[in-house]
ZAMARGU-4260 file (C-alpha; in steps of 0.2 Angstrom, whole numbers, plus 5000, padded with zeros to 4 digits):
<rodrens>
0) 4842/5775/5754 | 4828/5766/5745 | 4811/5769/5752 | 4806/5756/5767 | 4823/5751/5771
5) 4829/5753/5788 | 4842/5766/5789 | 4846/5770/5808 | 4849/5761/5825 | 4863/5754/5834
10) 4870/5737/5838 | 4883/5737/5851 | 4894/5723/5850 | 4889/5708/5859 | 4895/5708/5878
15) 4893/5690/5879 | 4912/5685/5877 | 4927/5691/5885 | 4928/5710/5880 | 4947/5709/5878
20) 4954/5691/5877 | 4969/5688/5886 | 4965/5705/5897 | 4963/5697/5913 | 4945/5705/5915
25) 4931/5694/5921 | 4920/5688/5907 | 4902/5694/5904 | 4890/5680/5903 | 4872/5678/5898
30) 4873/5692/5885 | 4871/5710/5892 | 4861/5705/5908 | 4874/5713/5920 | 4862/5716/5934
35) 4854/5698/5933 | 4860/5680/5935 | 4849/5668/5926 | 4852/5649/5926 | 4843/5637/5914
40) 4834/5631/5929 | 4827/5649/5932 | 4833/5647/5950 | 4840/5665/5950 | 4833/5681/5943
45) 4841/5697/5943 | 4846/5706/5931 | 4746/5791/5926 | 4735/5771/5924 | 4741/5772/5906
50) 4760/5767/5904 | 4764/5784/5908 | 4756/5794/5920 | 4739/5786/5927 | 4728/5799/5919
55) 4716/5798/5905 | 4718/5817/5900 | 4736/5824/5904 | 4739/5838/5917 | 4750/5853/5914
60) 4767/5849/5920 | 4779/5861/5930 | 4795/5861/5921 | 4804/5866/5938 | 4798/5849/5945
65) 4805/5831/5943 | 4792/5818/5943 | 4781/5829/5955 | 4797/5833/5966 | 4805/5850/5967
70) 4822/5851/5956 | 4836/5849/5968 | 4855/5849/5967 | 4867/5845/5981 | 4875/5827/5986
75) 4870/5810/5981 | 4874/5795/5989 | 4879/5790/6007 | 4870/5802/6020 | 4884/5811/6029
80) 4886/5804/6048 | 4872/5790/6046 | 4877/5774/6054 | 4882/5758/6046 | 4871/5743/6046
85) 4875/5728/6053 | 4871/5712/6042 | 4881/5696/6040 | 4889/5695/6022 | 4896/5678/6018
90) 4913/5680/6010 | 4914/5698/6014 | 4932/5707/6013 | 4926/5720/6025 | 4928/5732/6009
95) 4920/5750/6008 | 4909/5742/5994 | 4902/5729/6004 | 4899/5742/6017 | 4891/5753/6005
100) 4881/5738/5998 | 4873/5731/6016 | 4869/5750/6020 | 4859/5751/6004 | 4851/5733/6007
105) 4847/5740/6024 | 4838/5756/6017 | 4829/5746/6004 | 4823/5733/6017 | 4815/5747/6029
110) 4806/5754/6013 | 4799/5738/6010 | 4795/5734/6029 | 4783/5748/6026 | 4777/5746/6008
115) 4774/5729/6007 | 4760/5727/6019 | 4751/5741/6010 | 4752/5733/5993 | 4751/5715/5996
120) 4746/5713/6014 | 4755/5702/6026 | 4772/5706/6032 | 4790/5708/6023 | 4803/5695/6024
125) 4821/5701/6022 | 4834/5691/6011 | 4839/5676/6021 | 4858/5678/6016 | 4870/5691/6008
130) 4885/5685/5998 | 4899/5695/5991 | 4913/5689/5978 | 4927/5696/5968 | 4925/5691/5951
135) 4944/5692/5949 | 4946/5680/5961 | 4946/5661/5954 | 4943/5655/5972 | 4926/5664/5975
140) 4911/5655/5981 | 4896/5649/5972 | 4881/5659/5972 | 4865/5649/5969 | 4874/5634/5962
145) 4885/5646/5950 | 4902/5649/5949 | 4906/5667/5952 | 4924/5668/5948 | 4924/5678/5931
150) 4906/5683/5934 | 4903/5703/5935 | 4885/5703/5942 | 4872/5704/5954 | 4857/5693/5958
155) 4843/5687/5969 | 4843/5668/5971 | 4825/5660/5973 | 4830/5644/5981 | 4838/5651/5995
160) 4832/5668/5995 | 4848/5676/5995 | 4855/5692/5986 | 4873/5692/5980 | 4885/5705/5971
165) 4902/5706/5964 | 4913/5718/5973 | 4928/5716/5961 | 4923/5721/5945 | 4905/5726/5943
170) 4901/5737/5957 | 4918/5747/5955 | 4915/5750/5938 | 4896/5756/5942 | 4903/5768/5955
175) 4917/5775/5944 | 4906/5777/5929 | 4889/5784/5938 | 4893/5785/5957 | 4887/5775/5972
180) 4868/5777/5969 | 4872/5766/5954 | 4876/5752/5968 | 4859/5757/5977 | 4847/5754/5961
185) 4855/5738/5956 | 4852/5732/5973 | 4834/5738/5973 | 4831/5729/5957 | 4837/5714/5965
190) 4826/5716/5979 | 4812/5719/5968 | 4814/5701/5963 | 4813/5695/5981 | 4797/5705/5983
195) 4789/5698/5968 | 4792/5680/5973 | 4786/5682/5992 | 4771/5690/5987 | 4766/5677/5974
200) 4766/5693/5960 | 4777/5681/5948 | 4782/5662/5947 | 4792/5651/5936 | 4781/5653/5923
205) 4781/5672/5922 | 4789/5679/5906 | 4807/5686/5911 | 4804/5703/5903 | 4789/5704/5915
210) 4798/5700/5931 | 4813/5712/5924 | 4803/5726/5921 | 4793/5725/5936 | 4810/5725/5946
215) 4815/5740/5937 | 4799/5748/5941 | 4801/5744/5960 | 4818/5750/5960 | 4812/5767/5953
220) 4799/5767/5967 | 4813/5765/5981 | 4825/5779/5973 | 4809/5792/5974 | 4809/5786/5993
225) 4826/5791/5994 | 4824/5808/5984 | 4809/5811/5996 | 4824/5812/6011 | 4815/5796/6019
230) 4831/5785/6018 | 4841/5784/6033 | 4858/5781/6024 | 4857/5788/6006 | 4851/5804/5998
235) 4849/5809/5980 | 4846/5825/5970 | 4833/5826/5956 | 4846/5833/5943 | 4863/5825/5941
240) 4860/5812/5954 | 4843/5805/5947 | 4852/5806/5929 | 4865/5794/5936 | 4852/5781/5940
245) 4844/5782/5923 | 4862/5781/5916 | 4865/5765/5925 | 4849/5758/5918 | 4854/5763/5901
250) 4871/5755/5903 | 4863/5738/5907 | 4851/5736/5894 | 4849/5723/5882 | 4859/5728/5868
255) 4853/5716/5854 | 4835/5719/5852 | 4825/5704/5848 | 4837/5692/5855 | 4827/5679/5863
260) 4839/5675/5877 | 4840/5693/5883 | 4825/5697/5894 | 4828/5714/5903 | 4822/5725/5888
265) 4830/5739/5879 | 4835/5755/5888 | 4820/5764/5883 | 4809/5750/5892 | 4819/5749/5906
270) 4820/5767/5909 | 4802/5768/5905 | 4798/5755/5919 | 4810/5764/5932 | 4802/5781/5929
275) 4783/5771/5930 | 4790/5767/5948 | 4797/5784/5953 | 4782/5794/5948 | 4768/5783/5952
280) 4775/5772/5967 | 4778/5754/5969 | 4759/5750/5966 | 4759/5753/5948 | 4773/5740/5946
285) 4761/5728/5949 | 4751/5732/5933 | 4766/5727/5922 | 4762/5711/5914 | 4765/5704/5896
290) 4749/5714/5887 | 4754/5729/5897 | 4773/5728/5890 | 4766/5723/5871 | 4756/5739/5873
295) 4772/5749/5877 | 4780/5741/5862 | 4766/5743/5850 | 4774/5746/5833 | 4791/5751/5839
300) 4805/5741/5830 | 4813/5726/5839 | 4822/5716/5825 | 4837/5720/5815 | 4837/5714/5797
305) 4850/5702/5790 | 4867/5710/5789 | 4860/5726/5795 | 4867/5737/5810 | 4855/5751/5807
310) 4867/5764/5806 | 4867/5778/5794 | 4880/5789/5794 | 4877/5809/5796 | 4881/5817/5780
315) 4873/5831/5771 | 4863/5817/5759 | 4856/5809/5775 | 4851/5826/5783 | 4842/5830/5767
320) 4833/5814/5766 | 4829/5816/5785 | 4822/5834/5782 | 4811/5826/5767 | 4804/5813/5779
325) 4801/5824/5794 | 4794/5839/5785 | 4781/5826/5779 | 4778/5819/5797 | 4777/5836/5803
330) 4766/5843/5791 | 4781/5856/5786 | 4775/5861/5767 | 4787/5868/5762 | 4801/5861/5771
335) 4812/5873/5782 | 4827/5880/5772 | 4843/5871/5778 | 4859/5879/5778 | 4873/5867/5779
340) 4887/5880/5781 | 4887/5879/5800 | 4876/5882/5815 | 4879/5901/5816 | 4864/5910/5806
345) 4865/5928/5814 | 4848/5926/5819 | 4839/5942/5826 | 4826/5932/5836 | 4836/5917/5844
350) 4854/5911/5850 | 4864/5900/5841 | 4864/5883/5847 | 4878/5871/5842 | 4879/5860/5832
355) 4862/5863/5824 | 4851/5879/5827 | 4834/5885/5820 | 4830/5903/5817 | 4812/5907/5818
360) 4812/5924/5807 | 4818/5915/5793 | 4812/5898/5795 | 4830/5892/5793 | 4839/5877/5801
365) 4858/5880/5801 | 4870/5864/5804 | 4888/5861/5805 | 4887/5844/5798 | 4905/5838/5805
370) 4901/5842/5823 | 4883/5835/5821 | 4891/5819/5815 | 4901/5817/5830 | 4887/5816/5841
375) 4882/5800/5830 | 4897/5790/5829 | 4895/5773/5838 | 4904/5772/5855 | 4918/5759/5853
380) 4922/5753/5873 | 4928/5738/5882 | 4920/5745/5897 | 4910/5733/5907 | 4897/5746/5909
385) 4898/5759/5896 | 4894/5777/5902 | 4884/5782/5886 | 4875/5773/5872 | 4879/5782/5856
390) 4875/5779/5839 | 4868/5790/5823 | 4852/5793/5831 | 4861/5803/5845 | 4863/5816/5831
395) 4847/5814/5821 | 4837/5818/5836 | 4846/5835/5838 | 4842/5839/5821 | 4824/5834/5822
400) 4821/5845/5837 | 4825/5860/5828 | 4813/5855/5815 | 4799/5852/5828 | 4803/5870/5834
405) 4800/5875/5815 | 4784/5866/5816 | 4779/5875/5832 | 4784/5892/5825 | 4774/5890/5810
410) 4758/5885/5821 | 4761/5902/5829 | 4767/5892/5845 | 4780/5900/5856 | 4797/5892/5855
415) 4806/5900/5870 | 4804/5893/5888 | 4806/5877/5899 | 4789/5871/5895 | 4794/5874/5877
420) 4809/5864/5878 | 4799/5849/5886 | 4787/5850/5873 | 4799/5851/5859 | 4807/5833/5867
425) 4789/5826/5868 | 4784/5831/5850 | 4802/5825/5845 | 4796/5808/5853 | 4780/5808/5843
430) 4789/5812/5827 | 4800/5798/5830 | 4787/5785/5834 | 4779/5790/5817 | 4794/5784/5807
435) 4793/5766/5814 | 4792/5753/5799 | 4776/5745/5803 | 4767/5763/5804 | 4776/5771/5790
440) 4785/5758/5780 | 4786/5770/5764 | 4796/5783/5770 | 4814/5786/5765 | 4820/5786/5784
445) 4814/5773/5795 | 4818/5769/5815 | 4828/5756/5819 | 4831/5745/5834 | 4843/5753/5846
450) 4838/5772/5840 | 4827/5774/5855 | 4841/5769/5867 | 4852/5782/5859 | 4840/5796/5861
455) 4838/5793/5880 | 4856/5791/5882 | 4859/5808/5872 | 4845/5816/5883 | 4854/5811/5897
460) 4871/5817/5891 | 4866/5832/5881 | 4850/5844/5884 | 4849/5852/5866 | 4836/5838/5859
465) 4825/5844/5875 | 4829/5863/5873 | 4820/5878/5867 | 4826/5888/5852 | 4839/5897/5863
470) 4846/5881/5868 | 4839/5883/5886 | 4834/5866/5894 | 4829/5859/5911 | 4842/5853/5924
475) 4835/5837/5925 | 4840/5823/5913 | 4825/5812/5921 | 4812/5826/5915 | 4819/5827/5899
480) 4818/5808/5894 | 4801/5808/5903 | 4795/5821/5890 | 4802/5811/5875 | 4796/5794/5881
485) 4777/5801/5884 | 4779/5807/5866 | 4784/5791/5859 | 4772/5781/5868 | 4756/5793/5867
490) 4753/5808/5855 | 4755/5826/5850 | 4739/5830/5861 | 4748/5823/5876 | 4763/5834/5873
495) 4754/5850/5869 | 4742/5848/5884 | 4757/5844/5897 | 4770/5856/5891 | 4759/5872/5889
</rodrens>
């Protein structure tokens, strides 16, 4: 590829139209805003102290913890034996989904009854009305002046302080893809909007992206409340349970970066806001404003070029270009040897990891090109909420992580252990940000919009990009993503001092 060209990224097909004409599936409106109902009149919104952790000097992180909580397995979802909440729901059919939704809202309201006065003063006012609809039913009622037939969504209505949700299409698909906590985090996001408006934190002039990422942050803070075993009706573990929450956030990202009609943010941005709330609590969410978001965005790419989808198929030639680019970024001179015959290197001091391995004793990376390429093929799906975001960088981040191990090995640093696994993810984030077009326009390979989303989704789905030389990683996808985004948003010092 010519120097300075944008070579990678993903542009998932626009979800603004019916995904399968004639299929009978509800249409998706307002772009990819699956969590938010947004009207032209803005009557409905839905869907250190640094941007990371709140400390100037990062502290050493215990890899056995998740956002400061113990790593846990076990159930995630409705708490066994907990009583059902009693709330009036307009148009309910009494289904299990509506019961789940009401129980979630009751726990969210309990959280804000205590938390709201601590942050804003005064008392918290619950939503005035709850409305359930079936997007498949053409007789469904209006929500905030909008037809709900064919509208798989959830939202908060500013005019009447109501919260509504689709029990027919959206919530069943979320539960099928991610489990019941997906519904909980969506409703926690919508309740975040209620908190914003009654506290005066935002108004009609507040940029949409600010309102949405504050709400993501508030949702993350509530999920921490659940993870701390403080919710009456729900529980969540900090491994696959917490990963499913982030996967939900990823699935409802703005899929076309730079589209001015999309106001929720990329998966990387939304996950960052959610993790801010989970790690730091609700108070930090009030610090999210346009300057804070722009600081996080910094020089990261947001726009595709004309006729550019950012995809760069994984081949031997592309991997050779990638090796040259990241050898320069990582200060690897000469570049590590790359064996394209397969991942098996018969290494004496490291285990084979598929589809790409690193052998410290020979300073060699072994790669099964076809198997690696399979991790980078864009996912074609008509699912309302796709489970994974996939594209070329889902493969390249795996290769990059093995190059980062080469860097650490040459520096005399250990390349085995849980902390090393997270440091590898973090330094991969640093290297990824370094090839942003605004920062390094002359390199052969440049970061494209969508690449960070693919990396985040891959880290949740596959731990190799956050693994040590033997392929050992931490159980929590949340922690793997946290390490990567700290690298993207901070620097090498943050990585080496936190993950030591």
